[in-house]
Backbone as XML, in Angstrom:
<?xml version="1.0"?>
<chain id="A" units="angstrom">
  <residue number="1" name="UNK">
    <atom name="N" x="-26.651" y="-8.252" z="1.729"/>
    <atom name="CA" x="-25.312" y="-8.001" z="1.620"/>
    <atom name="C" x="-24.738" y="-9.010" z="2.437"/>
  </residue>
  <residue number="2" name="UNK">
    <atom name="N" x="-23.438" y="-10.079" z="1.862"/>
    <atom name="CA" x="-23.062" y="-11.065" z="2.083"/>
    <atom name="C" x="-21.311" y="-10.029" z="3.086"/>
  </residue>
  <residue number="3" name="UNK">
    <atom name="N" x="-21.502" y="-11.295" z="3.619"/>
    <atom name="CA" x="-19.876" y="-10.264" z="4.759"/>
    <atom name="C" x="-18.756" y="-11.830" z="5.027"/>
  </residue>
  <residue number="4" name="UNK">
    <atom name="N" x="-18.123" y="-12.028" z="4.818"/>
    <atom name="CA" x="-16.797" y="-12.917" z="4.935"/>
    <atom name="C" x="-15.634" y="-12.550" z="5.939"/>
  </residue>
  <residue number="5" name="UNK">
    <atom name="N" x="-15.488" y="-13.175" z="6.677"/>
    <atom name="CA" x="-14.488" y="-13.083" z="7.801"/>
    <atom name="C" x="-12.822" y="-13.412" z="6.661"/>
  </residue>
  <residue number="6" name="UNK">
    <atom name="N" x="-12.895" y="-13.212" z="5.296"/>
    <atom name="CA" x="-11.915" y="-13.688" z="4.814"/>
    <atom name="C" x="-10.715" y="-11.949" z="5.123"/>
  </residue>
  <residue number="7" name="UNK">
    <atom name="N" x="-9.126" y="-12.066" z="5.244"/>
    <atom name="CA" x="-8.375" y="-11.192" z="5.023"/>
    <atom name="C" x="-7.894" y="-10.899" z="3.712"/>
  </residue>
  <residue number="8" name="UNK">
    <atom name="N" x="-7.455" y="-10.170" z="3.710"/>
    <atom name="CA" x="-7.392" y="-9.316" z="2.456"/>
    <atom name="C" x="-5.471" y="-9.401" z="2.732"/>
  </residue>
  <residue number="9" name="UNK">
    <atom name="N" x="-4.708" y="-10.088" z="1.605"/>
    <atom name="CA" x="-3.987" y="-10.530" z="2.081"/>
    <atom name="C" x="-2.701" y="-8.795" z="1.416"/>
  </residue>
  <residue number="10" name="UNK">
    <atom name="N" x="-1.561" y="-9.192" z="2.114"/>
    <atom name="CA" x="-0.846" y="-8.066" z="1.936"/>
    <atom name="C" x="-0.186" y="-8.200" z="0.433"/>
  </residue>
  <residue number="11" name="UNK">
    <atom name="N" x="-0.150" y="-6.833" z="-0.109"/>
    <atom name="CA" x="0.304" y="-6.410" z="-1.206"/>
    <atom name="C" x="2.074" y="-6.980" z="-1.195"/>
  </residue>
  <residue number="12" name="UNK">
    <atom name="N" x="2.454" y="-6.463" z="-0.141"/>
    <atom name="CA" x="4.028" y="-6.805" z="-0.121"/>
    <atom name="C" x="4.335" y="-8.496" z="0.044"/>
  </residue>
  <residue number="13" name="UNK">
    <atom name="N" x="4.975" y="-9.279" z="-0.622"/>
    <atom name="CA" x="5.018" y="-10.436" z="-0.681"/>
    <atom name="C" x="6.253" y="-11.065" z="-0.378"/>
  </residue>
  <residue number="14" name="UNK">
    <atom name="N" x="7.412" y="-9.853" z="-0.388"/>
    <atom name="CA" x="8.945" y="-10.650" z="-0.390"/>
    <atom name="C" x="9.151" y="-10.347" z="0.893"/>
  </residue>
  <residue number="15" name="UNK">
    <atom name="N" x="10.893" y="-10.336" z="1.133"/>
    <atom name="CA" x="11.633" y="-10.764" z="2.352"/>
    <atom name="C" x="12.667" y="-9.964" z="2.197"/>
  </residue>
  <residue number="16" name="UNK">
    <atom name="N" x="13.214" y="-8.772" z="3.064"/>
    <atom name="CA" x="12.411" y="-8.543" z="4.615"/>
    <atom name="C" x="11.244" y="-7.745" z="3.819"/>
  </residue>
  <residue number="17" name="UNK">
    <atom name="N" x="9.997" y="-7.880" z="4.672"/>
    <atom name="CA" x="8.814" y="-6.936" z="4.189"/>
    <atom name="C" x="9.439" y="-5.039" z="3.749"/>
  </residue>
  <residue number="18" name="UNK">
    <atom name="N" x="8.403" y="-4.522" z="3.501"/>
    <atom name="CA" x="8.118" y="-3.295" z="2.919"/>
    <atom name="C" x="8.041" y="-2.702" z="4.363"/>
  </residue>
  <residue number="19" name="UNK">
    <atom name="N" x="8.467" y="-1.395" z="4.809"/>
    <atom name="CA" x="7.230" y="-0.798" z="5.581"/>
    <atom name="C" x="6.024" y="-0.695" z="5.387"/>
  </residue>
  <residue number="20" name="UNK">
    <atom name="N" x="4.999" y="-0.461" z="6.735"/>
    <atom name="CA" x="3.845" y="-0.883" z="6.134"/>
    <atom name="C" x="3.128" y="1.038" z="5.908"/>
  </residue>
  <residue number="21" name="UNK">
    <atom name="N" x="2.095" y="0.817" z="5.481"/>
    <atom name="CA" x="1.404" y="2.523" z="5.100"/>
    <atom name="C" x="1.303" y="3.453" z="5.769"/>
  </residue>
  <residue number="22" name="UNK">
    <atom name="N" x="1.445" y="2.968" z="7.111"/>
    <atom name="CA" x="1.261" y="3.661" z="8.724"/>
    <atom name="C" x="2.612" y="4.042" z="8.733"/>
  </residue>
  <residue number="23" name="UNK">
    <atom name="N" x="3.670" y="3.431" z="8.964"/>
    <atom name="CA" x="5.075" y="3.652" z="9.565"/>
    <atom name="C" x="5.476" y="4.979" z="8.259"/>
  </residue>
  <residue number="24" name="UNK">
    <atom name="N" x="6.665" y="5.774" z="9.216"/>
    <atom name="CA" x="7.020" y="7.187" z="8.867"/>
    <atom name="C" x="7.944" y="6.604" z="7.513"/>
  </residue>
  <residue number="25" name="UNK">
    <atom name="N" x="8.340" y="5.783" z="7.634"/>
    <atom name="CA" x="9.528" y="5.268" z="6.089"/>
    <atom name="C" x="8.394" y="4.181" z="4.802"/>
  </residue>
  <residue number="26" name="UNK">
    <atom name="N" x="7.378" y="4.637" z="5.111"/>
    <atom name="CA" x="6.023" y="3.817" z="3.760"/>
    <atom name="C" x="6.775" y="4.435" z="2.510"/>
  </residue>
  <residue number="27" name="UNK">
    <atom name="N" x="7.667" y="5.480" z="2.527"/>
    <atom name="CA" x="7.519" y="6.080" z="0.904"/>
    <atom name="C" x="8.985" y="4.477" z="0.134"/>
  </residue>
  <residue number="28" name="UNK">
    <atom name="N" x="9.582" y="4.134" z="1.309"/>
    <atom name="CA" x="10.900" y="3.494" z="0.728"/>
    <atom name="C" x="10.938" y="2.009" z="0.505"/>
  </residue>
  <residue number="29" name="UNK">
    <atom name="N" x="8.951" y="1.615" z="0.476"/>
    <atom name="CA" x="8.466" y="0.740" z="-0.643"/>
    <atom name="C" x="8.692" y="0.353" z="-2.002"/>
  </residue>
  <residue number="30" name="UNK">
    <atom name="N" x="8.413" y="-0.857" z="-2.021"/>
    <atom name="CA" x="9.674" y="-1.085" z="-3.572"/>
    <atom name="C" x="7.968" y="-0.788" z="-4.384"/>
  </residue>
  <residue number="31" name="UNK">
    <atom name="N" x="8.586" y="0.114" z="-5.441"/>
    <atom name="CA" x="7.352" y="-0.156" z="-6.870"/>
    <atom name="C" x="6.847" y="-1.422" z="-7.184"/>
  </residue>
  <residue number="32" name="UNK">
    <atom name="N" x="5.553" y="-1.340" z="-7.290"/>
    <atom name="CA" x="4.758" y="-1.996" z="-8.171"/>
    <atom name="C" x="4.159" y="-1.827" z="-9.582"/>
  </residue>
  <residue number="33" name="UNK">
    <atom name="N" x="3.914" y="0.021" z="-9.720"/>
    <atom name="CA" x="3.497" y="0.486" z="-10.509"/>
    <atom name="C" x="4.358" y="1.695" z="-10.954"/>
  </residue>
  <residue number="34" name="UNK">
    <atom name="N" x="4.825" y="2.110" z="-11.574"/>
    <atom name="CA" x="5.133" y="3.176" z="-12.233"/>
    <atom name="C" x="4.634" y="3.796" z="-13.165"/>
  </residue>
  <residue number="35" name="UNK">
    <atom name="N" x="4.027" y="4.869" z="-13.246"/>
    <atom name="CA" x="3.477" y="5.864" z="-14.581"/>
    <atom name="C" x="3.796" y="7.621" z="-14.324"/>
  </residue>
  <residue number="36" name="UNK">
    <atom name="N" x="5.254" y="7.746" z="-14.448"/>
    <atom name="CA" x="5.477" y="9.169" z="-14.781"/>
    <atom name="C" x="5.066" y="9.910" z="-15.847"/>
  </residue>
  <residue number="37" name="UNK">
    <atom name="N" x="3.683" y="9.856" z="-16.190"/>
    <atom name="CA" x="3.138" y="10.397" z="-17.577"/>
    <atom name="C" x="2.498" y="10.802" z="-17.158"/>
  </residue>
  <residue number="38" name="UNK">
    <atom name="N" x="1.844" y="10.331" z="-16.028"/>
    <atom name="CA" x="0.699" y="10.770" z="-15.541"/>
    <atom name="C" x="0.931" y="11.374" z="-13.899"/>
  </residue>
  <residue number="39" name="UNK">
    <atom name="N" x="1.896" y="11.099" z="-13.253"/>
    <atom name="CA" x="2.342" y="12.080" z="-11.768"/>
    <atom name="C" x="2.233" y="10.979" z="-11.022"/>
  </residue>
  <residue number="40" name="UNK">
    <atom name="N" x="2.123" y="9.145" z="-10.793"/>
    <atom name="CA" x="1.888" y="8.719" z="-9.941"/>
    <atom name="C" x="2.861" y="7.150" z="-10.118"/>
  </residue>
  <residue number="41" name="UNK">
    <atom name="N" x="3.092" y="6.848" z="-8.737"/>
    <atom name="CA" x="3.155" y="5.913" z="-8.420"/>
    <atom name="C" x="2.624" y="4.776" z="-7.256"/>
  </residue>
  <residue number="42" name="UNK">
    <atom name="N" x="2.957" y="3.388" z="-7.537"/>
    <atom name="CA" x="2.205" y="2.328" z="-6.589"/>
    <atom name="C" x="3.331" y="1.745" z="-5.193"/>
  </residue>
  <residue number="43" name="UNK">
    <atom name="N" x="3.273" y="1.918" z="-5.012"/>
    <atom name="CA" x="4.164" y="1.487" z="-3.662"/>
    <atom name="C" x="3.442" y="0.175" z="-3.372"/>
  </residue>
  <residue number="44" name="UNK">
    <atom name="N" x="4.573" y="-0.972" z="-2.802"/>
    <atom name="CA" x="4.014" y="-2.218" z="-2.266"/>
    <atom name="C" x="3.379" y="-2.487" z="-1.298"/>
  </residue>
  <residue number="45" name="UNK">
    <atom name="N" x="3.270" y="-1.176" z="-0.428"/>
    <atom name="CA" x="2.056" y="-1.649" z="0.590"/>
    <atom name="C" x="1.348" y="-0.679" z="0.857"/>
  </residue>
  <residue number="46" name="UNK">
    <atom name="N" x="0.705" y="-0.188" z="-0.553"/>
    <atom name="CA" x="-0.323" y="-0.034" z="-1.265"/>
    <atom name="C" x="-0.611" y="1.822" z="-1.195"/>
  </residue>
  <residue number="47" name="UNK">
    <atom name="N" x="0.609" y="2.444" z="-0.676"/>
    <atom name="CA" x="0.201" y="3.682" z="-1.009"/>
    <atom name="C" x="0.850" y="3.910" z="-2.640"/>
  </residue>
  <residue number="48" name="UNK">
    <atom name="N" x="-0.017" y="5.344" z="-3.231"/>
    <atom name="CA" x="-0.028" y="6.073" z="-4.012"/>
    <atom name="C" x="0.644" y="7.305" z="-4.055"/>
  </residue>
  <residue number="49" name="UNK">
    <atom name="N" x="2.062" y="7.310" z="-4.261"/>
    <atom name="CA" x="3.071" y="8.133" z="-4.656"/>
    <atom name="C" x="2.977" y="9.271" z="-5.647"/>
  </residue>
  <residue number="50" name="UNK">
    <atom name="N" x="2.372" y="10.626" z="-5.123"/>
    <atom name="CA" x="2.328" y="11.194" z="-6.725"/>
    <atom name="C" x="3.612" y="11.866" z="-7.008"/>
  </residue>
  <residue number="51" name="UNK">
    <atom name="N" x="3.793" y="12.851" z="-8.096"/>
    <atom name="CA" x="4.999" y="13.500" z="-8.142"/>
    <atom name="C" x="5.168" y="15.003" z="-7.729"/>
  </residue>
  <residue number="52" name="UNK">
    <atom name="N" x="4.078" y="15.114" z="-6.871"/>
    <atom name="CA" x="4.330" y="16.072" z="-6.181"/>
    <atom name="C" x="4.681" y="15.978" z="-4.854"/>
  </residue>
  <residue number="53" name="UNK">
    <atom name="N" x="4.681" y="14.950" z="-4.513"/>
    <atom name="CA" x="5.455" y="14.579" z="-2.669"/>
    <atom name="C" x="3.712" y="13.859" z="-1.957"/>
  </residue>
  <residue number="54" name="UNK">
    <atom name="N" x="2.826" y="14.665" z="-2.627"/>
    <atom name="CA" x="2.040" y="14.135" z="-1.988"/>
    <atom name="C" x="1.658" y="12.572" z="-1.880"/>
  </residue>
  <residue number="55" name="UNK">
    <atom name="N" x="0.300" y="11.815" z="-0.831"/>
    <atom name="CA" x="0.624" y="10.212" z="-0.572"/>
    <atom name="C" x="-0.880" y="10.274" z="-0.744"/>
  </residue>
  <residue number="56" name="UNK">
    <atom name="N" x="-1.397" y="8.933" z="-1.222"/>
    <atom name="CA" x="-3.216" y="8.476" z="-0.788"/>
    <atom name="C" x="-2.603" y="7.131" z="-0.223"/>
  </residue>
  <residue number="57" name="UNK">
    <atom name="N" x="-2.950" y="6.922" z="0.909"/>
    <atom name="CA" x="-2.895" y="5.838" z="1.696"/>
    <atom name="C" x="-4.011" y="4.788" z="1.615"/>
  </residue>
  <residue number="58" name="UNK">
    <atom name="N" x="-3.436" y="3.305" z="2.004"/>
    <atom name="CA" x="-4.860" y="2.706" z="1.033"/>
    <atom name="C" x="-6.273" y="2.990" z="2.284"/>
  </residue>
  <residue number="59" name="UNK">
    <atom name="N" x="-5.837" y="2.804" z="3.126"/>
    <atom name="CA" x="-7.250" y="3.328" z="3.868"/>
    <atom name="C" x="-7.667" y="4.920" z="3.583"/>
  </residue>
  <residue number="60" name="UNK">
    <atom name="N" x="-7.918" y="5.405" z="2.363"/>
    <atom name="CA" x="-8.080" y="6.639" z="2.102"/>
    <atom name="C" x="-7.689" y="7.715" z="2.175"/>
  </residue>
  <residue number="61" name="UNK">
    <atom name="N" x="-6.472" y="7.777" z="3.467"/>
    <atom name="CA" x="-6.218" y="9.401" z="4.085"/>
    <atom name="C" x="-5.046" y="9.632" z="3.527"/>
  </residue>
  <residue number="62" name="UNK">
    <atom name="N" x="-5.169" y="11.315" z="3.317"/>
    <atom name="CA" x="-4.288" y="12.032" z="1.954"/>
    <atom name="C" x="-3.320" y="12.168" z="3.027"/>
  </residue>
  <residue number="63" name="UNK">
    <atom name="N" x="-2.162" y="12.109" z="2.632"/>
    <atom name="CA" x="-0.633" y="13.039" z="2.899"/>
    <atom name="C" x="-0.269" y="14.021" z="2.007"/>
  </residue>
  <residue number="64" name="UNK">
    <atom name="N" x="-0.271" y="15.095" z="2.753"/>
    <atom name="CA" x="-0.089" y="16.602" z="1.905"/>
    <atom name="C" x="1.428" y="16.309" z="1.210"/>
  </residue>
  <residue number="65" name="UNK">
    <atom name="N" x="1.840" y="17.141" z="0.117"/>
    <atom name="CA" x="2.685" y="17.364" z="-0.108"/>
    <atom name="C" x="4.251" y="17.807" z="0.060"/>
  </residue>
  <residue number="66" name="UNK">
    <atom name="N" x="5.154" y="17.321" z="0.304"/>
    <atom name="CA" x="5.989" y="17.615" z="1.581"/>
    <atom name="C" x="7.608" y="18.023" z="0.369"/>
  </residue>
  <residue number="67" name="UNK">
    <atom name="N" x="7.210" y="18.710" z="-0.258"/>
    <atom name="CA" x="8.781" y="19.034" z="-1.107"/>
    <atom name="C" x="9.586" y="19.161" z="-0.149"/>
  </residue>
  <residue number="68" name="UNK">
    <atom name="N" x="11.050" y="18.927" z="-0.036"/>
    <atom name="CA" x="12.127" y="19.951" z="0.364"/>
    <atom name="C" x="12.338" y="21.162" z="0.097"/>
  </residue>
  <residue number="69" name="UNK">
    <atom name="N" x="12.747" y="22.119" z="0.592"/>
    <atom name="CA" x="12.999" y="23.516" z="0.090"/>
    <atom name="C" x="14.290" y="23.202" z="-0.438"/>
  </residue>
  <residue number="70" name="UNK">
    <atom name="N" x="14.168" y="24.262" z="-1.496"/>
    <atom name="CA" x="15.323" y="23.703" z="-2.172"/>
    <atom name="C" x="16.319" y="24.934" z="-1.961"/>
  </residue>
  <residue number="71" name="UNK">
    <atom name="N" x="17.895" y="25.197" z="-2.174"/>
    <atom name="CA" x="18.787" y="25.814" z="-1.645"/>
    <atom name="C" x="18.472" y="27.561" z="-1.771"/>
  </residue>
  <residue number="72" name="UNK">
    <atom name="N" x="17.907" y="27.690" z="-2.747"/>
    <atom name="CA" x="17.439" y="28.762" z="-3.128"/>
    <atom name="C" x="16.090" y="29.537" z="-2.086"/>
  </residue>
  <residue number="73" name="UNK">
    <atom name="N" x="15.435" y="28.582" z="-1.432"/>
    <atom name="CA" x="14.724" y="29.036" z="-0.573"/>
    <atom name="C" x="14.705" y="28.990" z="1.016"/>
  </residue>
  <residue number="74" name="UNK">
    <atom name="N" x="16.292" y="28.053" z="0.707"/>
    <atom name="CA" x="16.799" y="27.903" z="2.606"/>
    <atom name="C" x="17.610" y="30.035" z="3.275"/>
  </residue>
  <residue number="75" name="UNK">
    <atom name="N" x="16.735" y="30.157" z="3.985"/>
    <atom name="CA" x="17.459" y="31.299" z="4.283"/>
    <atom name="C" x="17.987" y="30.590" z="5.589"/>
  </residue>
  <residue number="76" name="UNK">
    <atom name="N" x="19.080" y="31.163" z="5.674"/>
    <atom name="CA" x="20.567" y="31.161" z="6.571"/>
    <atom name="C" x="20.371" y="32.888" z="7.501"/>
  </residue>
  <residue number="77" name="UNK">
    <atom name="N" x="20.861" y="32.353" z="8.439"/>
    <atom name="CA" x="21.530" y="33.782" z="9.341"/>
    <atom name="C" x="22.911" y="33.964" z="9.073"/>
  </residue>
  <residue number="78" name="UNK">
    <atom name="N" x="23.284" y="34.774" z="8.874"/>
    <atom name="CA" x="24.270" y="35.747" z="8.821"/>
    <atom name="C" x="25.923" y="35.935" z="10.101"/>
  </residue>
</chain>
């Protein structure tokens, strides 16, 4: 097995840089690839964003879908 000390460059090369995948606002990163017919988009911070609002982070962690509640689903006190 060959190992190197080479660092993998970040995907985001523009200025100002997009939020990293670990940040709470990671979904605001720029699109690198968009495939609505397949239901996913790749953001420049390496996050795979799915149409159901689920996410796959570059380190393999999964973020469960987090759709906002629609007006019909929101209950208010009278």
